[in-house]
C-alpha positions as CSV (number, residue, x, y, z in Angstrom):
1,M,-7.1,38.7,2.0
2,R,-10.2,38.3,0.0
3,G,-13.4,37.2,1.7
4,R,-15.0,33.9,1.2
5,R,-16.7,33.7,-2.2
6,D,-20.3,32.3,-2.5
7,R,-20.0,28.9,-4.1
8,G,-23.4,27.4,-3.2
9,R,-24.9,28.5,-6.5
10,Q,-21.9,27.5,-8.6
11,E,-21.7,23.8,-7.9
12,D,-21.4,21.8,-11.1
13,G,-22.6,18.2,-11.8
14,D,-19.3,16.6,-10.8
15,G,-19.3,17.6,-7.1
16,I,-16.6,20.3,-7.9
17,S,-17.0,24.0,-7.2
18,P,-15.6,26.2,-10.0
19,A,-15.4,29.9,-9.9
20,P,-17.0,32.1,-12.5
21,G,-15.4,31.4,-15.9
22,G,-14.9,27.7,-15.1
23,R,-11.9,28.0,-12.8
24,V,-11.5,28.0,-9.0
25,Q,-9.1,30.4,-7.4
26,A,-7.2,31.1,-4.2
27,S,-4.3,33.1,-2.9
28,K,-0.8,31.8,-2.9
29,E,-1.0,31.5,0.9
30,S,-3.9,29.1,0.9
31,V,-3.8,25.5,2.1
32,A,-4.6,24.2,-1.3
33,A,-1.5,26.0,-2.7
34,G,0.6,24.7,0.2
35,G,0.6,28.0,2.2
36,D,0.5,28.6,5.9
37,I,-2.4,26.9,7.7
38,D,-2.9,30.0,10.0
39,A,-4.1,31.8,6.9
40,V,-7.1,29.5,6.8
41,I,-8.0,28.3,10.3
42,N,-8.0,30.5,13.3
43,G,-9.1,30.0,16.9
44,D,-10.5,26.9,18.6
45,H,-12.8,24.3,17.2
46,N,-11.4,24.8,13.7
47,T,-13.4,28.0,13.0
48,V,-13.1,28.9,9.4
49,T,-12.6,32.6,8.7
50,H,-11.3,32.4,5.1
51,V,-11.4,29.7,2.5
52,Y,-9.3,29.9,-0.7
53,V,-9.8,27.6,-3.7
54,I,-7.3,27.5,-6.7
55,P,-6.5,25.3,-9.6
56,F,-3.5,23.1,-8.7
57,T,-0.2,24.1,-10.3
58,Q,2.4,21.4,-10.7
59,P,5.4,22.6,-8.7
60,G,8.2,23.9,-10.9
61,T,6.2,23.7,-14.1
62,G,3.5,26.4,-13.9
63,T,1.1,23.9,-15.6
64,K,-2.4,24.0,-14.3
65,Q,-4.1,20.7,-13.5
66,E,-7.7,20.0,-14.1
67,A,-9.9,19.9,-11.0
68,P,-10.4,16.3,-9.7
69,T,-13.3,14.4,-11.2
70,A,-15.6,12.7,-8.8
71,R,-17.7,9.9,-10.2
72,L,-21.2,8.9,-9.3
73,I,-21.1,6.2,-6.6
74,S,-23.3,4.1,-8.7
75,E,-20.6,4.1,-11.4
76,C,-17.8,3.1,-9.1
77,H,-16.6,-0.5,-8.6
78,P,-15.5,-1.8,-5.2
79,L,-12.4,-3.5,-6.5
80,D,-11.2,-0.3,-8.1
81,L,-11.5,1.3,-4.6
82,E,-9.2,-1.4,-3.2
83,V,-11.7,-3.7,-1.7
84,H,-9.9,-7.1,-1.6
85,H,-10.7,-9.8,-4.0
86,A,-12.4,-12.8,-2.3
87,I,-12.1,-16.5,-3.0
88,R,-13.6,-17.6,-6.3
89,V,-16.5,-19.9,-6.7
90,A,-18.7,-20.9,-9.6
91,A,-18.8,-18.8,-12.7
92,G,-21.6,-16.3,-12.8
93,S,-21.5,-15.5,-9.0
94,N,-21.0,-12.0,-7.7
95,E,-17.4,-10.8,-7.4
96,L,-17.8,-10.2,-3.7
97,P,-19.5,-12.5,-1.1
98,A,-22.6,-11.5,0.7
99,Y,-22.0,-8.8,3.4
100,V,-22.7,-9.5,7.0
101,P,-22.9,-6.3,9.1
102,R,-21.2,-6.1,12.4
103,E,-21.1,-3.6,15.3
104,H,-18.7,-1.2,13.6
105,D,-21.1,-1.0,10.7
106,V,-23.7,0.5,13.1
107,H,-21.4,3.3,14.1
108,L,-20.4,3.9,10.5
109,R,-24.0,4.1,9.4
110,R,-24.7,6.9,12.0
111,V,-21.8,8.9,10.4
112,V,-23.3,8.4,7.0
113,D,-26.7,9.3,8.1
114,A,-25.4,12.6,9.6
115,A,-23.8,13.4,6.2
116,R,-27.1,12.6,4.5
117,G,-28.6,15.1,6.9
118,G,-26.3,17.9,5.6
119,R,-23.4,17.9,8.1
120,S,-19.9,17.1,6.8
121,Q,-18.4,14.1,8.5
122,L,-15.1,12.2,8.7
123,C,-14.8,8.6,9.9
124,V,-11.7,6.4,10.0
125,L,-12.0,2.7,10.4
126,V,-9.0,1.3,12.4
127,G,-8.1,-2.4,12.3
128,E,-5.6,-4.9,11.3
129,S,-4.9,-6.0,7.7
130,S,-7.9,-7.6,5.9
131,T,-10.4,-7.2,8.7
132,G,-13.0,-5.8,6.3
133,K,-12.4,-2.0,6.7
134,T,-12.6,-1.0,3.1
135,R,-15.6,-3.3,2.4
136,A,-17.4,-1.7,5.3
137,C,-16.8,1.7,3.9
138,W,-18.1,0.6,0.5
139,E,-21.3,-0.8,2.0
140,A,-21.8,2.2,4.1
141,V,-21.8,4.7,1.2
142,Q,-24.3,2.7,-0.8
143,P,-27.4,4.7,0.5
144,L,-25.7,7.8,-0.8
145,A,-25.7,6.4,-4.3
146,T,-29.5,6.8,-4.7
147,E,-29.2,10.5,-3.7
148,G,-26.8,11.5,-6.4
149,W,-23.6,11.6,-4.3
150,R,-20.3,11.3,-6.0
151,L,-17.0,9.7,-4.9
152,W,-13.5,11.0,-5.3
153,H,-10.5,8.6,-4.8
154,P,-7.3,10.6,-5.1
155,F,-4.3,8.5,-6.2
156,D,-2.7,9.9,-9.3
157,P,0.2,10.7,-9.7
158,T,0.6,9.8,-6.0
159,R,-2.1,9.7,-3.3
160,A,-0.6,12.6,-1.4
161,E,-0.1,14.8,-4.5
162,A,-3.6,14.1,-5.8
163,A,-5.2,14.9,-2.5
164,L,-3.2,18.1,-2.0
165,A,-4.0,19.2,-5.5
166,G,-7.7,18.5,-5.4
167,L,-9.2,18.9,-1.9
168,A,-9.8,22.6,-2.4
169,A,-12.0,21.9,-5.4
170,V,-14.2,19.2,-3.8
171,G,-17.9,20.2,-3.8
172,P,-21.0,19.2,-1.9
173,K,-22.4,15.7,-1.8
174,T,-18.9,14.1,-2.4
175,V,-17.4,11.1,-0.6
176,V,-13.6,11.6,-0.3
177,W,-12.2,8.1,-0.3
178,L,-8.9,7.8,1.7
179,N,-8.3,4.1,1.9
180,E,-4.9,3.4,3.6
181,A,-5.0,7.0,4.9
182,Q,-1.4,6.9,6.1
183,H,-0.4,7.4,2.5
184,Y,-2.1,10.8,2.7
185,L,-1.4,11.9,6.3
186,A,1.9,10.4,7.2
187,P,4.3,11.8,4.6
188,P,6.6,14.5,6.1
189,Q,5.5,18.1,5.4
190,V,2.8,17.1,2.9
191,G,0.8,15.0,5.3
192,D,0.1,17.8,7.7
193,R,-0.9,20.1,4.8
194,I,-3.4,17.5,3.6
195,A,-4.8,17.2,7.2
196,A,-5.2,20.9,7.4
197,A,-7.0,21.0,4.0
198,L,-9.3,18.3,5.3
199,R,-10.1,20.3,8.4
200,T,-10.9,23.3,6.2
201,L,-13.1,21.1,4.0
202,L,-15.1,19.7,6.9
203,T,-15.7,23.0,8.5
204,D,-16.7,24.8,5.4
205,T,-20.5,25.0,5.7
206,E,-21.0,26.3,2.2
207,R,-19.5,23.1,0.7
208,A,-21.4,20.8,3.1
209,P,-22.3,18.0,3.1
210,I,-19.0,16.2,2.6
211,L,-18.2,12.7,3.8
212,V,-14.6,11.7,4.3
213,V,-14.0,8.0,4.9
214,G,-10.6,6.4,5.5
215,T,-8.9,3.3,6.9
216,L,-5.8,2.8,9.0
217,W,-3.9,0.0,10.6
218,P,-3.5,0.5,14.4
219,E,0.2,1.2,14.2
220,H,-0.5,4.0,11.7
221,W,-3.3,5.4,13.9
222,D,-0.9,5.5,16.8
223,Q,1.8,7.2,14.7
224,L,-0.6,9.9,13.6
225,T,-2.3,10.6,16.9
226,S,0.4,10.2,19.5
227,L,1.9,13.3,21.2
228,P,5.5,13.9,20.4
229,A,8.2,14.3,23.1
230,K,8.5,17.9,24.4
231,S,11.9,18.3,22.7
232,E,10.7,17.0,19.3
233,H,9.1,18.7,16.4
234,D,5.4,17.8,16.1
235,P,5.1,16.3,12.6
236,H,1.3,15.6,13.0
237,A,0.0,18.7,14.6
238,Q,-2.9,18.9,12.1
239,S,-3.5,15.1,11.7
240,R,-4.0,14.6,15.5
241,P,-7.0,17.0,15.9
242,L,-8.4,15.9,12.6
243,L,-8.5,12.2,13.6
244,T,-9.0,12.2,17.3
245,G,-12.5,11.0,18.3
246,R,-13.4,10.1,14.7
247,Q,-12.2,6.5,14.7
248,V,-14.2,3.3,14.7
249,H,-12.5,0.1,15.8
250,V,-12.9,-2.9,13.5
251,P,-12.2,-6.2,15.4
252,G,-10.0,-8.9,13.8
253,A,-12.6,-11.7,14.3
254,F,-16.3,-12.2,14.2
255,A,-18.0,-12.2,17.6
256,Q,-20.3,-15.1,18.5
257,H,-23.5,-13.1,17.7
258,D,-21.9,-12.1,14.3
259,L,-21.3,-15.8,13.5
260,V,-25.0,-16.5,13.9
261,A,-25.8,-14.0,11.1
262,L,-22.9,-15.3,9.1
263,R,-24.1,-18.9,9.3
264,S,-27.5,-17.7,8.0
265,A,-25.9,-15.9,5.1
266,A,-23.6,-18.9,4.4
267,A,-26.6,-21.1,3.6
268,T,-26.9,-19.2,0.2
269,D,-23.3,-18.1,-0.3
270,E,-20.6,-20.8,-0.9
271,R,-17.7,-18.4,-0.2
272,L,-19.0,-17.7,3.3
273,A,-19.6,-21.4,3.8
274,Q,-16.0,-22.1,2.9
275,A,-14.8,-19.3,5.2
276,L,-16.9,-20.7,8.1
277,A,-15.3,-24.1,7.6
278,G,-11.8,-23.0,7.0
279,A,-11.2,-19.8,9.0
280,A,-9.6,-20.1,12.4
281,D,-10.9,-18.2,15.4
282,G,-13.6,-16.4,13.6
283,R,-11.2,-14.6,11.3
284,I,-13.6,-14.7,8.4
285,T,-12.5,-11.6,6.4
286,Q,-8.9,-12.6,6.6
287,F,-9.7,-16.0,5.1
288,L,-11.8,-14.4,2.3
289,A,-9.2,-11.9,1.4
290,G,-6.1,-14.0,2.1
291,V,-7.0,-17.1,0.1
292,P,-6.8,-15.4,-3.4
293,A,-3.4,-13.9,-2.4
294,L,-2.2,-17.3,-1.2
295,L,-3.2,-19.0,-4.4
296,D,-1.5,-16.3,-6.4
297,R,1.7,-16.7,-4.5
298,H,1.5,-20.5,-4.9
299,R,0.9,-20.1,-8.6
300,H,3.9,-17.8,-9.1
301,A,6.2,-19.6,-6.7
302,G,9.7,-20.6,-8.1
303,P,10.6,-24.3,-8.5
304,G,12.1,-24.6,-5.0
305,A,9.2,-23.0,-3.2
306,R,6.7,-25.0,-5.3
307,A,8.5,-28.2,-4.4
308,I,8.4,-27.5,-0.7
309,L,4.7,-26.6,-0.8
310,D,3.9,-29.8,-2.8
311,A,5.7,-31.9,-0.3
312,A,3.9,-30.2,2.6
313,M,0.5,-30.6,1.0
314,D,1.2,-34.3,0.3
315,A,2.3,-34.8,3.9
316,R,-0.9,-33.2,5.3
317,R,-3.3,-35.0,3.0
318,L,-1.6,-38.4,3.7
319,G,-2.1,-38.0,7.4
320,C,0.9,-36.1,8.9
321,G,0.3,-33.7,11.7
322,P,0.4,-29.9,11.1
323,D,4.0,-29.2,12.2
324,L,6.4,-30.4,9.6
325,P,10.2,-30.5,10.2
326,A,12.3,-28.3,7.9
327,T,14.7,-31.2,7.4
328,F,11.9,-33.3,6.2
329,L,10.6,-30.6,3.8
330,E,14.1,-30.0,2.4
331,E,14.9,-33.6,1.6
332,A,11.4,-34.4,0.4
333,A,11.3,-31.5,-2.0
334,T,14.3,-32.6,-4.0
335,G,12.3,-35.4,-5.7
336,Y,9.6,-32.9,-6.8
337,L,12.2,-31.2,-9.0
338,S,13.6,-32.5,-12.2
339,P,17.4,-33.2,-12.0
340,S,18.2,-30.3,-14.4
341,V,16.2,-27.8,-12.4
342,F,17.5,-29.1,-9.1
343,H,21.2,-28.8,-10.2
344,S,20.5,-25.2,-11.5
345,L,19.4,-24.0,-8.1
346,D,21.7,-21.9,-5.9
347,D,23.2,-23.4,-2.8
348,G,20.8,-21.4,-0.6
349,W,17.7,-22.4,-2.6
350,F,16.0,-23.9,0.4
351,E,16.3,-20.9,2.7
352,D,15.3,-18.6,-0.2
353,A,12.2,-20.8,-0.9
354,L,11.3,-20.7,2.8
355,A,11.6,-16.9,2.8
356,Y,9.2,-16.8,-0.1
357,T,6.6,-19.1,1.5
358,E,6.8,-17.3,4.9
359,R,6.1,-13.9,3.4
360,P,2.7,-12.8,4.6
361,V,-0.2,-11.7,2.3
362,H,-3.6,-10.1,3.2
363,G,-4.7,-11.0,6.7
364,N,-1.1,-11.9,7.7
365,A,-1.6,-15.3,6.1
366,A,1.4,-17.1,4.7
367,L,1.8,-20.3,2.7
368,L,4.0,-21.7,5.4
369,Q,4.2,-20.4,8.9
370,R,7.0,-21.2,11.3
371,S,5.6,-23.1,14.4
372,R,6.4,-21.6,17.7
373,R,9.2,-23.5,19.4
374,T,8.1,-25.2,22.6
375,P,10.1,-24.6,25.8
376,G,13.1,-26.9,25.9
377,G,13.0,-27.6,22.2
378,R,16.1,-27.5,20.1
379,R,16.9,-24.2,18.4
380,D,17.7,-26.1,15.2
381,D,14.5,-28.0,15.2
382,R,12.5,-25.7,12.9
383,R,9.0,-26.8,12.0
384,F,6.5,-25.2,9.6
385,R,2.8,-25.3,9.3
386,L,0.9,-25.2,6.0
387,A,-1.9,-22.6,5.6
388,D,-5.3,-24.2,6.2
389,Y,-6.6,-23.4,2.8
390,M,-3.6,-24.7,1.1
391,E,-4.3,-28.0,2.9
392,Q,-7.7,-28.1,1.3
393,H,-6.2,-27.0,-2.0
394,G,-3.7,-29.9,-1.9
395,R,-6.4,-32.4,-1.1
396,R,-8.4,-31.2,-4.1
397,T,-5.7,-30.8,-6.7
398,R,-3.3,-33.6,-5.7
399,S,-5.6,-36.4,-4.7
400,L,-4.4,-38.6,-7.6
401,V,-0.7,-37.8,-7.2
402,C,1.7,-40.3,-5.5
403,P,4.7,-38.6,-3.9
404,P,8.2,-39.4,-5.2
405,A,10.8,-41.6,-3.5
406,S,12.4,-38.6,-1.8
407,F,9.2,-38.0,0.2
408,W,9.2,-41.5,1.7
409,D,12.9,-41.5,2.3
410,A,12.6,-38.1,4.1
411,A,9.8,-39.5,6.2
412,L,12.0,-42.4,7.3
413,R,14.9,-40.1,8.3
414,H,13.2,-37.0,9.7
415,L,9.7,-37.7,11.1
416,S,9.8,-38.5,14.8
417,R,6.1,-38.7,15.7
418,R,4.7,-42.2,15.7
419,T,1.3,-41.1,14.5
420,D,2.8,-39.4,11.4
421,V,5.0,-42.3,10.5
422,S,2.1,-44.8,10.9
423,A,-0.2,-42.7,8.8
424,L,2.4,-42.5,6.0
425,A,2.9,-46.3,6.2
426,A,-0.8,-46.8,5.5
427,A,-0.6,-44.3,2.7
428,A,2.4,-46.0,1.1
429,S,0.6,-49.4,1.3
430,A,-2.5,-48.0,-0.4
431,R,-0.3,-46.7,-3.2
432,W,1.5,-50.0,-3.6
433,R,4.8,-48.5,-2.3
434,L,5.1,-51.8,-0.4
435,R,8.8,-51.5,0.5
436,Y,8.3,-48.1,2.0
437,A,5.2,-49.3,3.7
438,S,7.1,-52.1,5.4
439,L,10.0,-49.8,6.4
440,L,7.7,-47.1,7.7
441,E,5.7,-49.6,9.8
442,A,9.0,-50.9,11.3
443,R,10.1,-47.4,12.0
444,A,6.7,-46.5,13.7
445,R,7.1,-49.5,16.0
446,Q,10.5,-48.2,17.1
447,L,9.0,-44.8,18.0
448,P,7.5,-44.3,21.5
449,W,4.3,-42.5,22.1
450,A,5.2,-38.9,23.1
451,E,5.6,-38.2,26.8
452,P,2.5,-36.8,28.4
453,V,2.3,-33.0,28.1
454,I,-0.9,-32.4,29.9
455,G,-3.5,-34.5,31.6
456,P,-3.4,-37.1,34.4
457,D,-1.0,-39.9,35.0
458,V,-1.9,-42.9,32.9
459,H,-0.7,-45.2,35.6
460,A,-2.7,-43.7,38.4
461,P,-5.6,-45.6,39.9
462,G,-8.9,-45.0,38.0
463,Y,-7.4,-45.2,34.5
464,D,-7.5,-48.9,34.1
465,W,-10.0,-48.4,31.3
466,L,-7.2,-47.3,28.9
467,D,-6.6,-50.1,26.5
468,E,-3.0,-50.4,25.6
469,D,-3.9,-51.2,22.0
470,A,-6.4,-48.4,21.7
471,N,-5.6,-45.4,19.6
472,W,-5.2,-43.1,22.6
473,P,-1.5,-42.2,23.2
474,A,-0.7,-40.9,26.6
475,E,-0.6,-37.2,25.8
476,H,-4.1,-37.4,24.4
477,L,-5.9,-38.3,27.6
478,T,-7.1,-34.7,27.9
479,C,-8.6,-35.1,24.4
480,R,-10.4,-38.2,25.6
481,A,-11.8,-36.3,28.6
482,L,-12.9,-33.5,26.3
483,T,-14.6,-36.1,24.0
484,D,-16.5,-37.6,27.0
485,L,-17.6,-34.2,28.2
486,A,-18.8,-33.3,24.7
487,Y,-20.9,-36.4,24.5
488,T,-22.3,-35.7,28.0
489,A,-23.3,-32.2,26.9
490,A,-24.9,-33.5,23.7
491,E,-27.0,-36.0,25.7
492,A,-28.2,-33.0,27.8
493,F,-29.1,-31.2,24.6
494,D,-26.5,-28.5,25.3
495,Y,-25.4,-28.4,21.7
496,E,-23.3,-25.3,21.9
497,E,-21.2,-26.6,24.8
498,A,-20.9,-30.0,23.1
499,A,-19.6,-28.4,19.9
500,T,-17.1,-26.2,21.8
501,L,-15.7,-29.2,23.6
502,A,-15.6,-31.4,20.5
503,L,-13.8,-28.7,18.6
504,Q,-11.1,-28.5,21.2
505,A,-10.6,-32.3,21.0
506,A,-10.6,-32.2,17.2
507,E,-8.0,-29.5,17.0
508,C,-5.6,-31.8,19.0
509,C,-6.2,-35.3,17.5
510,Q,-9.7,-36.7,18.0
511,P,-12.2,-35.4,15.4
512,D,-14.7,-38.3,15.7
513,A,-16.7,-36.8,18.5
514,L,-17.0,-33.6,16.5
515,A,-18.3,-35.6,13.5
516,E,-20.9,-37.4,15.7
517,I,-22.0,-34.1,17.3
518,A,-22.3,-32.5,13.8
519,L,-24.7,-35.2,12.8
520,Q,-26.6,-34.8,16.1
521,H,-27.0,-31.1,15.2
522,E,-28.4,-32.2,11.9
523,E,-30.9,-34.5,13.5
524,A,-32.0,-31.7,15.9
525,G,-32.7,-29.4,12.9
526,R,-29.6,-27.2,13.5
527,T,-28.6,-27.6,9.9
528,I,-26.3,-24.5,9.5
529,E,-24.3,-25.5,12.7
530,A,-24.2,-29.1,11.4
531,S,-22.6,-28.0,8.2
532,D,-20.0,-25.8,10.0
533,L,-19.1,-28.6,12.4
534,A,-19.0,-31.3,9.7
535,H,-16.5,-29.2,7.7
536,H,-14.3,-28.7,10.7
537,A,-14.4,-32.5,11.5
538,A,-13.5,-33.3,7.9
539,A,-10.6,-30.8,7.9
540,N,-9.3,-32.4,11.1
541,G,-9.4,-36.0,9.9
542,A,-13.0,-37.2,10.0
543,P,-14.4,-36.6,6.5
544,A,-16.9,-39.5,6.6
545,C,-19.3,-37.1,8.4
546,L,-19.7,-35.3,5.1
547,S,-20.9,-38.5,3.5
548,H,-23.4,-39.1,6.3
549,L,-24.6,-35.5,6.0
550,A,-25.1,-36.0,2.3
551,M,-27.3,-39.0,2.8
552,M,-29.3,-37.3,5.6
553,R,-30.0,-34.4,3.3
554,E,-31.0,-36.9,0.6
555,E,-33.5,-38.5,2.9
556,K,-35.0,-35.1,3.5
557,E,-35.3,-34.6,-0.3
558,L,-32.8,-31.8,-0.2
559,Y,-31.2,-33.1,-3.4
560,D,-28.9,-30.2,-4.3
561,Q,-27.5,-30.0,-0.8
562,A,-27.0,-33.8,-0.7
563,E,-25.0,-33.6,-4.0
564,H,-23.0,-30.7,-2.6
565,Y,-21.9,-32.6,0.5
566,A,-21.2,-35.7,-1.6
567,R,-18.8,-33.7,-3.7
568,E,-17.2,-32.3,-0.5
569,A,-16.7,-35.8,0.7
570,A,-15.1,-36.7,-2.6
571,E,-12.6,-33.9,-2.1
572,Y,-11.3,-36.1,0.7
573,G,-11.3,-39.2,-1.4
574,L,-14.7,-40.6,-0.3
575,T,-16.1,-41.0,-3.8
576,S,-18.5,-43.8,-2.8
577,T,-21.1,-41.2,-1.6
578,L,-21.5,-39.9,-5.1
579,A,-22.0,-43.5,-6.3
580,D,-24.5,-44.2,-3.6
581,L,-26.5,-41.1,-4.5
582,A,-26.4,-42.0,-8.2
583,E,-27.8,-45.5,-7.4
584,R,-30.6,-44.0,-5.3
585,R,-31.5,-41.5,-8.0
586,E,-31.6,-44.1,-10.7
587,A,-33.7,-46.4,-8.5
588,A,-36.1,-43.5,-8.0
589,G,-36.4,-43.0,-11.8
590,N,-34.2,-39.9,-12.1
591,R,-31.7,-41.2,-14.6
592,E,-30.6,-37.7,-15.7
593,S,-29.5,-36.9,-12.1
594,A,-27.9,-40.3,-11.7
595,E,-25.8,-39.8,-14.8
596,V,-24.6,-36.4,-13.6
597,L,-23.5,-38.0,-10.3
598,W,-21.7,-40.8,-12.0
599,E,-19.8,-38.2,-14.2
600,A,-18.9,-36.4,-11.0
601,A,-17.7,-39.7,-9.4
602,A,-15.6,-40.4,-12.5
603,R,-13.9,-37.0,-12.2
604,Y,-12.9,-38.0,-8.7
605,G,-11.7,-41.4,-9.8
606,H,-14.4,-43.7,-8.5
607,P,-13.7,-47.2,-10.1
608,E,-17.3,-48.0,-11.0
609,A,-18.2,-44.6,-12.5
610,L,-17.0,-45.1,-16.1
611,A,-18.7,-48.5,-16.3
612,N,-22.0,-47.0,-15.3
613,I,-21.5,-44.1,-17.7
614,A,-20.9,-46.6,-20.5
615,R,-24.0,-48.4,-19.5
616,F,-26.1,-45.2,-19.8
617,Q,-24.6,-44.5,-23.2
618,Y,-25.3,-48.0,-24.4
619,E,-28.9,-47.8,-23.2
620,A,-29.2,-44.5,-25.1
621,H,-28.0,-46.4,-28.2
622,D,-24.7,-44.5,-28.2
623,I,-22.7,-47.6,-29.1
624,D,-19.5,-45.8,-30.1
625,G,-19.6,-43.6,-27.0
626,A,-20.1,-46.6,-24.7
627,A,-17.2,-48.4,-26.3
628,R,-14.9,-45.4,-25.9
629,T,-15.9,-45.0,-22.2
630,A,-15.5,-48.7,-21.5
631,R,-12.1,-48.7,-23.1
632,E,-11.1,-45.7,-21.0
633,A,-12.2,-47.7,-17.9
634,L,-10.0,-50.5,-19.0
635,D,-7.0,-48.2,-19.6
636,R,-7.4,-46.8,-16.1
637,G,-7.6,-50.3,-14.6
638,D,-11.0,-49.7,-13.2
639,A,-12.4,-52.9,-14.8
640,A,-10.0,-55.1,-12.9
641,S,-10.7,-53.6,-9.5
642,P,-11.3,-56.4,-6.9
643,H,-13.5,-54.1,-4.8
644,Y,-16.6,-53.9,-6.9
645,R,-19.9,-54.3,-5.4
646,F,-21.1,-55.3,-8.9
647,E,-20.0,-57.9,-11.4
648,P,-16.7,-57.2,-13.3
649,L,-17.1,-54.5,-15.9
650,W,-17.2,-56.5,-19.1
651,A,-19.3,-59.3,-17.7
652,R,-21.8,-56.7,-16.7
653,L,-21.4,-54.2,-19.4
654,W,-21.0,-56.3,-22.6
655,P,-22.2,-59.8,-22.8
656,H,-21.2,-60.1,-26.5
657,G,-17.4,-60.3,-26.0
658,I,-14.4,-58.2,-27.0
659,E,-12.6,-57.7,-30.2
660,P,-8.8,-58.2,-30.4
661,D,-8.3,-54.4,-30.4
662,G,-10.1,-54.1,-27.2
663,T,-13.4,-52.7,-28.5
664,P,-16.7,-54.4,-27.7
665,T,-18.1,-57.0,-30.1
666,L,-21.4,-55.7,-31.6
667,P,-24.4,-58.0,-31.1
668,D,-25.9,-59.9,-34.1
669,H,-29.4,-58.7,-33.1
670,Q,-31.0,-55.6,-31.9
671,D,-31.7,-56.8,-28.4
672,H,-30.1,-54.2,-26.2
673,S,-31.0,-55.9,-22.9
674,W,-28.4,-56.4,-20.3
């Protein structure tokens, strides 16, 4: 065997180590050529006695491949390195949200610092899907970018082939990027050869420093590091010593102290604010990564799956509880399909559509998730829960949509919770579906309150305070107790305990306490916590707190924040907050801001918005524009609304009369007073 060749003086600018003449060489027995590992590593502690470097030869062709090209880290893009896309916000914002370091980042930073100090390192982040592993690796290597380090991401033609071909040619100051490392280390035969080549690379002092970073799911980590049974062949004899002791655990949720830093970052990052409001149990990264994938799946859903999702979104935004019966979804969905499309579907369309909506994406999120069956429940009583973000998406995109007749018919036949049916009766009445409103009201009166599941006996002494007409069904007495405890904690200024208790009550059925405690946080100057709690209260059925929060920020002259929360309230149908802000701004002399707010209110369907926009146009001598806007108001029926706080539209807007074609009569003089 030939001795190790001195490569320290021959490193080129790409982080690759060519031999004299521009080629790197090794014997046929070397690891890079797929030879026996014993020819490279001998003894304990991976002591390197010989290192061979060759150009990769495509098996069976004799064709030499070029050495892998490592790019400067500063020239790499995180999305190209498989960092997940995050939810989208306003145009012009960064592609990724602000990064909030956690405990695993501290350990990873130490590994990177050791590599900067000249010692080759390997670190594998182990965690569930979409917990932020790849993003953490990207953030960790950024300090190396200023020192001229390069990054090599082997993936072409396959990850394993690219790694096996190029590892022997990797030079100093290179980051080897092994995202989803099971694709490199798990394939039979090839995986252990790659592991051996990595061990050679890490112990080669003349090529140091090298940094190898990778990510693995826990099940893949277990596969690669577990000892085989004595009678079995050991398929990971090289991977196990390579990985053991070099892992960093990435938790699935943000810890409480991490959430403090996250709330601070969310004050200037809308995506983090959305994640705080919408993520369950601190699973922030799953929310950020899962939402784009959910929206993509919704966008590309077939007609059957889209109809089911539309029915589920309508049910949730109109007041139904989270668990929706499959029988309800199937019947309701038929009216969301045109007759020709419905008759073209296969007989098993509903089950196929459910399979599509249940398929998980990043972070194990799914458009619809099957609810766990309670003990004693019927096996055929399948229920499904819509993803939290899809609820928000439905409120935002379907606020002006009235469900078809099949939706109301399905509710009458298949919904068995009195609260659900009562909520839909009110929704039907508000949409002038008066026959369905009457039928649903009658149906609700026939349904009993559910039997108590937890909590004390309502007939026991000491519970005489429960009003039979109050909105507190028997199974919700525990929620009432949680609400009372939350108020007590708030009175004692124990805001964290108050919020915890109120959140528990809101997740069941009573969000009002959470809304009130959110506003108490605001009054106490805990503005970030107030925002977080207000969004949770709104998502659980008490959106009015967003309106109150908007007006409180307006009083503090935090005008941009006030407008933000007014728009958030409008997403839930509370458009009057935008109107109130517009009136305040105009009264304060800020007509430009008032007009912007009226335009926003018009987009959300506020009945007075177009009249006021027309008035602004008229006062700016845009007579034609005012006429068009006023006519649009008439076409939408806004002018005839009986709920105006002002005079009817035309009496207020145009004192000169209306032409037969519906356009305003122009005045005979130039007096443009109102």
